Biopython code that builds the backbone (N, CA, C, O; Angstrom):
import numpy as np
from Bio.PDB.StructureBuilder import StructureBuilder

atoms = [
    (1, "MET", "N", (-17.577, 18.788, 46.335)),
    (1, "MET", "CA", (-18.126, 18.144, 46.411)),
    (1, "MET", "C", (-19.292, 17.416, 46.968)),
    (1, "MET", "O", (-19.831, 16.858, 46.012)),
    (2, "VAL", "N", (-19.847, 17.195, 47.913)),
    (2, "VAL", "CA", (-21.455, 16.998, 48.883)),
    (2, "VAL", "C", (-21.586, 16.398, 48.239)),
    (2, "VAL", "O", (-21.885, 16.411, 47.045)),
    (3, "ARG", "N", (-21.192, 15.134, 49.571)),
    (3, "ARG", "CA", (-21.555, 13.984, 49.184)),
    (3, "ARG", "C", (-23.000, 13.531, 50.323)),
    (3, "ARG", "O", (-23.348, 14.251, 51.259)),
    (4, "PRO", "N", (-23.655, 12.231, 49.964)),
    (4, "PRO", "CA", (-25.153, 12.175, 50.533)),
    (4, "PRO", "C", (-24.810, 11.026, 52.072)),
    (4, "PRO", "O", (-24.290, 9.913, 51.999)),
    (5, "LEU", "N", (-25.294, 11.740, 53.384)),
    (5, "LEU", "CA", (-25.176, 10.885, 54.528)),
    (5, "LEU", "C", (-25.597, 9.393, 54.413)),
    (5, "LEU", "O", (-26.817, 9.229, 54.412)),
    (6, "LEU", "N", (-25.027, 8.555, 54.342)),
    (6, "LEU", "CA", (-25.735, 6.888, 54.424)),
    (6, "LEU", "C", (-25.685, 6.278, 55.794)),
    (6, "LEU", "O", (-24.811, 5.885, 56.566)),
    (7, "HIS", "N", (-26.926, 6.361, 55.771)),
    (7, "HIS", "CA", (-27.688, 5.268, 57.046)),
    (7, "HIS", "C", (-27.785, 4.565, 56.619)),
    (7, "HIS", "O", (-28.373, 4.382, 55.553)),
    (8, "ASN", "N", (-26.907, 3.416, 57.683)),
    (8, "ASN", "CA", (-26.977, 2.180, 57.234)),
    (8, "ASN", "C", (-28.339, 1.186, 58.737)),
    (8, "ASN", "O", (-28.091, 1.451, 59.913)),
    (9, "ASP", "N", (-29.077, 0.590, 58.557)),
    (9, "ASP", "CA", (-29.607, 0.029, 59.180)),
    (9, "ASP", "C", (-29.734, -2.057, 59.091)),
    (9, "ASP", "O", (-30.150, -2.940, 59.842)),
    (10, "LEU", "N", (-29.292, -2.010, 58.141)),
    (10, "LEU", "CA", (-28.991, -3.383, 57.950)),
    (10, "LEU", "C", (-28.363, -4.418, 59.559)),
    (10, "LEU", "O", (-28.795, -5.515, 59.912)),
    (11, "PRO", "N", (-27.229, -3.558, 60.264)),
    (11, "PRO", "CA", (-26.036, -4.409, 61.061)),
    (11, "PRO", "C", (-27.350, -4.676, 62.384)),
    (11, "PRO", "O", (-27.553, -5.804, 62.834)),
    (12, "TRP", "N", (-28.248, -3.269, 62.929)),
    (12, "TRP", "CA", (-29.159, -3.612, 63.201)),
    (12, "TRP", "C", (-29.903, -4.626, 63.439)),
    (12, "TRP", "O", (-30.003, -5.273, 64.481)),
    (13, "ASN", "N", (-30.596, -4.798, 62.133)),
    (13, "ASN", "CA", (-31.957, -5.374, 61.941)),
    (13, "ASN", "C", (-31.348, -6.812, 61.424)),
    (13, "ASN", "O", (-31.961, -7.563, 60.665)),
    (14, "VAL", "N", (-30.265, -7.025, 61.870)),
    (14, "VAL", "CA", (-29.824, -8.637, 61.555)),
    (14, "VAL", "C", (-29.456, -8.872, 62.803)),
    (14, "VAL", "O", (-29.469, -10.055, 63.145)),
    (15, "ARG", "N", (-29.072, -7.932, 63.727)),
    (15, "ARG", "CA", (-29.156, -8.276, 65.212)),
    (15, "ARG", "C", (-30.491, -8.393, 65.792)),
    (15, "ARG", "O", (-30.754, -9.128, 66.744)),
    (16, "LYS", "N", (-31.340, -7.629, 65.173)),
    (16, "LYS", "CA", (-32.617, -7.514, 65.921)),
    (16, "LYS", "C", (-33.673, -8.529, 65.324)),
    (16, "LYS", "O", (-34.546, -9.025, 66.037)),
    (17, "PHE", "N", (-33.554, -8.793, 64.067)),
    (17, "PHE", "CA", (-34.476, -10.058, 63.736)),
    (17, "PHE", "C", (-34.171, -11.560, 63.258)),
    (17, "PHE", "O", (-34.952, -12.320, 62.685)),
    (18, "VAL", "N", (-32.534, -11.854, 63.722)),
    (18, "VAL", "CA", (-32.080, -13.168, 63.563)),
    (18, "VAL", "C", (-30.662, -13.161, 64.150)),
    (18, "VAL", "O", (-29.610, -13.469, 63.589)),
    (19, "HIS", "N", (-30.947, -12.588, 65.862)),
    (19, "HIS", "CA", (-30.064, -12.382, 66.718)),
    (19, "HIS", "C", (-28.885, -12.211, 66.462)),
    (19, "HIS", "O", (-28.138, -12.470, 67.405)),
    (20, "ASN", "N", (-28.190, -11.717, 65.126)),
    (20, "ASN", "CA", (-26.775, -11.473, 64.933)),
    (20, "ASN", "C", (-26.535, -13.127, 63.678)),
    (20, "ASN", "O", (-26.056, -12.859, 62.576)),
    (21, "GLN", "N", (-26.791, -14.233, 63.888)),
    (21, "GLN", "CA", (-27.319, -15.205, 62.669)),
    (21, "GLN", "C", (-27.109, -14.443, 61.421)),
    (21, "GLN", "O", (-28.061, -14.295, 60.654)),
    (22, "LEU", "N", (-25.979, -13.959, 61.156)),
    (22, "LEU", "CA", (-26.040, -13.393, 59.472)),
    (22, "LEU", "C", (-25.898, -14.760, 58.509)),
    (22, "LEU", "O", (-26.423, -14.533, 57.418)),
    (23, "GLY", "N", (-25.517, -15.689, 58.567)),
    (23, "GLY", "CA", (-25.935, -16.767, 58.096)),
    (23, "GLY", "C", (-27.442, -16.940, 57.431)),
    (23, "GLY", "O", (-27.599, -17.239, 56.247)),
    (24, "GLU", "N", (-28.615, -16.695, 58.432)),
    (24, "GLU", "CA", (-29.961, -16.633, 58.183)),
    (24, "GLU", "C", (-30.562, -15.667, 57.330)),
    (24, "GLU", "O", (-31.733, -15.736, 56.955)),
    (25, "VAL", "N", (-29.446, -14.412, 56.902)),
    (25, "VAL", "CA", (-29.944, -13.713, 55.927)),
    (25, "VAL", "C", (-29.188, -13.698, 54.653)),
    (25, "VAL", "O", (-27.958, -13.645, 54.628)),
    (26, "ASN", "N", (-30.286, -13.768, 53.096)),
    (26, "ASN", "CA", (-29.846, -13.408, 52.050)),
    (26, "ASN", "C", (-29.735, -12.184, 51.439)),
    (26, "ASN", "O", (-30.538, -11.707, 50.638)),
    (27, "LEU", "N", (-28.388, -11.530, 51.969)),
    (27, "LEU", "CA", (-27.889, -10.615, 51.501)),
    (27, "LEU", "C", (-28.613, -9.909, 49.762)),
    (27, "LEU", "O", (-29.118, -8.822, 49.481)),
    (28, "SER", "N", (-28.382, -10.918, 49.092)),
    (28, "SER", "CA", (-28.217, -10.542, 47.882)),
    (28, "SER", "C", (-30.180, -10.255, 47.045)),
    (28, "SER", "O", (-30.541, -9.749, 45.982)),
    (29, "SER", "N", (-31.305, -11.181, 48.750)),
    (29, "SER", "CA", (-32.366, -10.446, 47.744)),
    (29, "SER", "C", (-33.052, -9.423, 48.540)),
    (29, "SER", "O", (-32.944, -9.078, 49.717)),
    (30, "ASP", "N", (-33.856, -9.000, 47.474)),
    (30, "ASP", "CA", (-34.365, -7.714, 48.351)),
    (30, "ASP", "C", (-35.212, -7.640, 49.671)),
    (30, "ASP", "O", (-36.413, -7.906, 49.713)),
    (31, "LEU", "N", (-34.468, -7.258, 50.720)),
    (31, "LEU", "CA", (-35.220, -7.521, 52.024)),
    (31, "LEU", "C", (-36.320, -6.818, 52.253)),
    (31, "LEU", "O", (-36.881, -7.079, 53.317)),
    (32, "GLY", "N", (-36.898, -5.842, 51.445)),
    (32, "GLY", "CA", (-38.165, -4.865, 51.666)),
    (32, "GLY", "C", (-39.503, -6.154, 50.656)),
    (32, "GLY", "O", (-40.696, -5.866, 50.568)),
    (33, "ARG", "N", (-39.038, -7.163, 50.183)),
    (33, "ARG", "CA", (-39.928, -7.973, 50.192)),
    (33, "ARG", "C", (-40.696, -9.321, 50.552)),
    (33, "ARG", "O", (-41.606, -10.067, 50.189)),
    (34, "ILE", "N", (-39.098, -9.004, 52.109)),
    (34, "ILE", "CA", (-39.434, -10.608, 52.367)),
    (34, "ILE", "C", (-39.498, -9.860, 54.473)),
    (34, "ILE", "O", (-39.006, -8.908, 55.079)),
    (35, "ASP", "N", (-40.293, -10.894, 54.768)),
    (35, "ASP", "CA", (-40.687, -11.018, 56.603)),
    (35, "ASP", "C", (-39.583, -11.760, 57.594)),
    (35, "ASP", "O", (-39.261, -12.949, 57.581)),
    (36, "PRO", "N", (-39.095, -10.691, 58.465)),
    (36, "PRO", "CA", (-39.799, -9.691, 59.233)),
    (36, "PRO", "C", (-39.345, -8.317, 58.569)),
    (36, "PRO", "O", (-39.860, -7.280, 58.987)),
    (37, "TRP", "N", (-38.125, -8.259, 57.254)),
    (37, "TRP", "CA", (-37.988, -7.309, 57.092)),
    (37, "TRP", "C", (-39.086, -6.573, 56.611)),
    (37, "TRP", "O", (-39.331, -5.579, 57.294)),
    (38, "ALA", "N", (-39.898, -6.775, 55.544)),
    (38, "ALA", "CA", (-40.897, -6.446, 54.774)),
    (38, "ALA", "C", (-41.400, -4.978, 55.802)),
    (38, "ALA", "O", (-41.218, -3.792, 55.531)),
    (39, "LYS", "N", (-42.283, -5.765, 57.406)),
    (39, "LYS", "CA", (-42.442, -4.969, 57.683)),
    (39, "LYS", "C", (-42.191, -4.043, 58.624)),
    (39, "LYS", "O", (-43.016, -3.336, 59.203)),
    (40, "SER", "N", (-41.051, -4.067, 58.754)),
    (40, "SER", "CA", (-40.303, -2.931, 59.593)),
    (40, "SER", "C", (-40.135, -1.694, 59.028)),
    (40, "SER", "O", (-39.633, -1.535, 57.915)),
    (41, "ASP", "N", (-40.668, -0.498, 59.982)),
    (41, "ASP", "CA", (-40.467, 0.773, 59.171)),
    (41, "ASP", "C", (-38.795, 1.386, 59.162)),
    (41, "ASP", "O", (-38.393, 2.456, 58.707)),
    (42, "TRP", "N", (-38.075, 0.362, 59.788)),
    (42, "TRP", "CA", (-36.540, 0.513, 59.508)),
    (42, "TRP", "C", (-36.216, -0.295, 59.115)),
    (42, "TRP", "O", (-35.476, -0.678, 60.021)),
    (43, "SER", "N", (-36.153, -0.926, 58.455)),
    (43, "SER", "CA", (-35.203, -1.631, 57.394)),
    (43, "SER", "C", (-34.954, -1.036, 56.126)),
    (43, "SER", "O", (-35.975, -1.310, 55.495)),
    (44, "HIS", "N", (-34.099, -0.292, 55.273)),
    (44, "HIS", "CA", (-34.114, 0.295, 54.426)),
    (44, "HIS", "C", (-32.947, 0.082, 53.624)),
    (44, "HIS", "O", (-32.757, 0.477, 52.474)),
    (45, "THR", "N", (-31.879, -0.856, 54.658)),
    (45, "THR", "CA", (-30.574, -1.032, 53.613)),
    (45, "THR", "C", (-30.965, -2.370, 52.764)),
    (45, "THR", "O", (-32.138, -2.486, 52.409)),
    (46, "ASP", "N", (-30.127, -3.270, 52.467)),
    (46, "ASP", "CA", (-29.797, -4.463, 52.121)),
    (46, "ASP", "C", (-28.673, -4.700, 50.691)),
    (46, "ASP", "O", (-27.674, -4.010, 50.896)),
    (47, "ILE", "N", (-28.610, -5.148, 49.899)),
    (47, "ILE", "CA", (-27.300, -4.845, 48.909)),
    (47, "ILE", "C", (-27.735, -4.876, 47.912)),
    (47, "ILE", "O", (-26.931, -5.096, 47.006)),
    (48, "PRO", "N", (-28.703, -4.748, 47.658)),
    (48, "PRO", "CA", (-29.355, -4.295, 46.343)),
    (48, "PRO", "C", (-29.374, -2.531, 46.463)),
    (48, "PRO", "O", (-28.711, -1.751, 45.780)),
    (49, "ARG", "N", (-30.035, -2.309, 47.199)),
    (49, "ARG", "CA", (-29.962, -1.024, 47.161)),
    (49, "ARG", "C", (-28.531, -0.514, 47.671)),
    (49, "ARG", "O", (-28.364, 0.688, 47.463)),
    (50, "LEU", "N", (-28.189, -0.724, 47.871)),
    (50, "LEU", "CA", (-26.649, -0.225, 48.290)),
    (50, "LEU", "C", (-25.837, -0.369, 47.181)),
    (50, "LEU", "O", (-24.791, 0.278, 47.146)),
    (51, "ARG", "N", (-26.176, -1.210, 46.137)),
    (51, "ARG", "CA", (-25.693, -1.011, 44.577)),
    (51, "ARG", "C", (-26.538, -0.064, 44.014)),
    (51, "ARG", "O", (-25.790, 0.906, 43.904)),
    (52, "ALA", "N", (-27.115, 0.111, 43.787)),
    (52, "ALA", "CA", (-28.035, 0.760, 43.197)),
    (52, "ALA", "C", (-27.979, 1.993, 43.743)),
    (52, "ALA", "O", (-28.338, 2.781, 42.867)),
    (53, "GLY", "N", (-27.731, 2.528, 44.672)),
    (53, "GLY", "CA", (-26.971, 3.646, 45.298)),
    (53, "GLY", "C", (-25.230, 3.935, 44.937)),
    (53, "GLY", "O", (-24.596, 4.940, 45.262)),
    (54, "LEU", "N", (-24.951, 3.290, 44.529)),
    (54, "LEU", "CA", (-23.278, 3.529, 43.873)),
    (54, "LEU", "C", (-23.188, 3.593, 45.039)),
    (54, "LEU", "O", (-23.147, 4.802, 45.267)),
    (55, "VAL", "N", (-23.096, 2.786, 46.456)),
    (55, "VAL", "CA", (-22.395, 2.181, 47.613)),
    (55, "VAL", "C", (-20.968, 1.526, 47.278)),
    (55, "VAL", "O", (-21.093, 0.390, 46.822)),
    (56, "GLY", "N", (-20.028, 1.840, 47.360)),
    (56, "GLY", "CA", (-19.127, 0.811, 47.192)),
    (56, "GLY", "C", (-18.141, 0.252, 48.149)),
    (56, "GLY", "O", (-17.274, -0.483, 47.677)),
    (57, "ALA", "N", (-18.144, 0.537, 49.679)),
    (57, "ALA", "CA", (-17.653, 0.447, 50.810)),
    (57, "ALA", "C", (-17.888, 1.428, 51.931)),
    (57, "ALA", "O", (-17.610, 2.609, 52.138)),
    (58, "GLN", "N", (-18.489, 0.500, 52.545)),
    (58, "GLN", "CA", (-18.848, 1.189, 54.515)),
    (58, "GLN", "C", (-18.023, 0.814, 55.256)),
    (58, "GLN", "O", (-17.713, -0.377, 55.297)),
    (59, "ILE", "N", (-17.536, 1.604, 55.922)),
    (59, "ILE", "CA", (-16.663, 1.649, 57.033)),
    (59, "ILE", "C", (-17.251, 2.195, 58.263)),
    (59, "ILE", "O", (-17.920, 3.228, 58.270)),
    (60, "SER", "N", (-16.957, 1.385, 59.457)),
    (60, "SER", "CA", (-18.109, 1.942, 60.552)),
    (60, "SER", "C", (-16.545, 1.913, 61.525)),
    (60, "SER", "O", (-15.350, 1.753, 61.277)),
    (61, "ILE", "N", (-17.477, 2.194, 62.845)),
    (61, "ILE", "CA", (-15.900, 2.711, 63.571)),
    (61, "ILE", "C", (-17.014, 2.541, 65.478)),
    (61, "ILE", "O", (-18.077, 3.019, 65.872)),
    (62, "ILE", "N", (-16.107, 1.742, 66.008)),
    (62, "ILE", "CA", (-17.153, 1.717, 67.428)),
    (62, "ILE", "C", (-16.046, 2.217, 68.581)),
    (62, "ILE", "O", (-14.999, 1.596, 68.764)),
    (63, "VAL", "N", (-16.460, 3.587, 69.440)),
    (63, "VAL", "CA", (-15.542, 3.628, 70.445)),
    (63, "VAL", "C", (-15.803, 3.297, 71.758)),
    (63, "VAL", "O", (-16.301, 4.171, 72.468)),
    (64, "LEU", "N", (-15.565, 2.198, 72.230)),
    (64, "LEU", "CA", (-15.573, 2.177, 73.636)),
    (64, "LEU", "C", (-14.700, 2.380, 74.756)),
    (64, "LEU", "O", (-13.554, 1.933, 74.707)),
    (65, "ARG", "N", (-15.060, 2.920, 75.622)),
    (65, "ARG", "CA", (-14.734, 3.701, 76.488)),
    (65, "ARG", "C", (-13.900, 2.448, 77.576)),
    (65, "ARG", "O", (-14.378, 1.462, 78.138)),
    (66, "THR", "N", (-13.050, 2.778, 77.567)),
    (66, "THR", "CA", (-12.294, 1.666, 79.028)),
    (66, "THR", "C", (-12.288, 2.269, 80.933)),
    (66, "THR", "O", (-12.158, 3.470, 81.168)),
    (67, "MET", "N", (-12.366, 1.758, 81.506)),
    (67, "MET", "CA", (-12.025, 1.948, 82.702)),
    (67, "MET", "C", (-10.796, 1.445, 83.226)),
    (67, "MET", "O", (-10.496, 1.651, 84.402)),
]
sb = StructureBuilder()
sb.init_structure("model")
sb.init_model(0)
sb.init_chain("A")
sb.init_seg("    ")
for serial, (resi, resn, name, xyz) in enumerate(atoms, 1):
    if name == "N":
        sb.init_residue(resn, " ", resi, " ")
    sb.init_atom(name, np.array(xyz, "f"), 0.0, 1.0, " ", f" {name:<3s}", serial, name[0])
structure = sb.get_structure()
């Protein structure tokens, strides 16, 4: 079975728009209708859209090079 590739821009936009202050974002709302999210060409992810796409979980992996 082929699974679609998921690109989640929500973490980047939380950093960009509200300077990592996650409490400033209503994740239950349609961010596509709220400024500054609505004006961004790169803001395509919010909880309602993830649910509509049947996304149940997301795992992020960060690899840091140590010296």
